[in-house]
N, C-alpha and C positions, 0 to 999 in steps of 0.2 A: 560360559563356565564359571562359577563362583567359588570364591575363598572365603572363608569367615576369618576376618584376619585380627592381629591384634599387634598388643607388645610382647615381645619374646621371643625366645631362637626358634622355637617350632614352627612358627610362622614365615618366620626369616628364612629358615632352610627350604620352606615349598617355594616361597616370591623367588628365591634365588636359584632354586634347580628351574622352575618356570623361565625365567629371564636368559638361561644359559641355552634353553629349548626355544626359545623368541616366542612361549605362549604367555598372551595376553591373558590374565585372569582379572574379572571382577569382584574387587574388594569389596566386603560388605564387613564394616568394622564392629568389632566387640569391645565392648568397655569392661577389660578386665579387672582395671582398677575398682572399677565401680561394682564388680560381682556380676554382670549382667551374662555372664556365662553360667553362671548357678542358678539362673532363673528361669523360669516360662518367657519365651518359648525356646532359648535356645538350649538351657538344659534336659530339657526334656524331649522337644521333638528334633531337635539339632545333632549334639554328641551327649548321647547320654552318661558322658565319662567327665561332663562337664570341664571340657580343656578346649583349648585352640590350640592349632587349627581345625577346620571341617573343610572339606571341599564338597561342592554340588556339582553334578555333572550336567550335560545338556539334556540329560532324559529323566532328570531330576533325582539319581541316586546319589545319596549323601555317603561319603568315605570319610573315615577317619583314623589318625595316627598317619603322619608324617612318611613313613616308607610305603606304606600302602599307596597313598594320594600319589607320591613320584613315582612307584610303579605303575600305576597307573598312566601316569603322563607321558611315561616311558613307552606304554604300549601303545598308544594313541600318535605320538611324535617320538618315532624311535632314533633320529640324529637329531642332534649328537647323543650316540651312547653315553648315558652316564649310569647305567647300571651295567649293561654289557651285552657284545652284540653276539656273544656265543654263551654255551651253556656252561663254558668253564669258565668266563668273564663274570657272567652274572652271578656263578656260585662263588668267586674271589670276592666280590662286592658284598654279596651277602654277609659272607663268613667276618670281613671285616667290619662291616654294619653291627652284624652282633655281639662283635667285641667291645667295641666304642660303645655299643649303647648300656650291655650289662655291666664293663668295668670300669666307665668312667661318665657318661651322659647320667643314668640312674642315680647311683651315688650323688655326683653334684649336683644334682639337683634335691635331691633329697637334704642333704647337709645342708645346703644354702638354706631352704625353706624353714630348717628347725634353726639356724641360726641368724642371719644377716636379713632375713625376711620372716622373721617367727610373730611379731608383733601383727603382719598383715595375715597370716594366717594360722594363729594359734585358734580361732574361733570356726575354722571351715573343715580342717582337714586333720585327721590323726600324725600327729609328729613325732618325731625322735626326742629324746633328751637331748639338751644340749651336750653332755659329755658323749653320748655314743656318737652324736652328728659331726663331734670333732673326729673323733677314733674314724669314722666315717670316711670324713673328708681325708684324715691321713692316708688309707686306703688305694683313695682315688688317687690321689697325688703319684703313691706310688706305682699305679698300672699306666699313670699318664707318662713316667720315668722310662718304665717298659716299654711304650709305644715309641717314645724317644729313641731308643735306642735299636729299635725297629726300623725306624725310619733314616738310617744312617746310608748314602749313596738313595736313596729314594728320592725321585722328584716328587709323587705325591702317593697317598695310601695302597694305592695298588699297584706303585711302582711306576709306569709311564704312564699309566692311564688316571685321569682327572674323573672322579666319581662321585656318586652320591654319597660316599662314605665320608669325603673331604667337604661337600656343602656343610652336612650335617655338623662334623665336628668343628669347622670353622666356625658356625653361626653361635653354637654353643660357648667357645673359647670367645669370643668377641661381644658377647651379650655383657653391658655393663661394664667391659675391661678399664682399666685407667686409659684416660686418654691418649691414645696413639701407641698404645700397648695392648696386650691380650690378657688373659686370665692362666696363661701358661706359667709353668716355675721358669725362674731365669737360667736354672741351668738346663732346663729343656732344650737347647740349642738347635737341635735338628728339628722339632717341631716350631720352634721359633721362627727359622727360615723358611720353612714351608707354610707358617700362619702368613710371613709378607707376601709371599706369591701366591697364595689365592687371595689375600686383601688387595692385590693390584688388578684382578679380575673386574671387567665391567660392570657383571652382575653383584659383586659383592656391594659395591658405593649405591648403585642404581636402586639395591632393593632395601637400603637402612630404611627402619621405622622412621616416619609412618608412609613412605614411598608407597 
């Protein structure tokens, strides 16, 4: 099994998920800083969205999008269950993944591309204006603080269950974070404590780029 790997939180999430499962993936490095993902053969034969990661199964099937890749890995290696063992557990994990994706990760990524990484992306993709990106970032911060309130009394996002939702949010909040910290607001005390619990897991440090 191959993982088309690169710098970034999305490939990190798949690597971390696989490490928790004890799955070894052959890593094929994609130079995103050199725009390799936007050129042939990767951009038209591997992932037409021109993004990383992409996963190639042993039968040659290529799967893209981190949730789809991780759910495939869960199907072939069910334990430890990181999506869920029951229909209810799986639904709960997917519910929180949807909330996190729509309310936090997508907005944070779009805002970051249009501000901090604007020079890199300006000739590659459509970007928000800088004022719009700053407004979007404020909305994302509001949603992070909402999630922080929901985390009161919880060990993980799904209560006592450590799941894909924890892994994905952790990898985004760890990406290019200040040394020894996270990208979480200082007032998000519940999430900052949660972040430290996830960071202590062996899979977090073992899968940091470029490992």
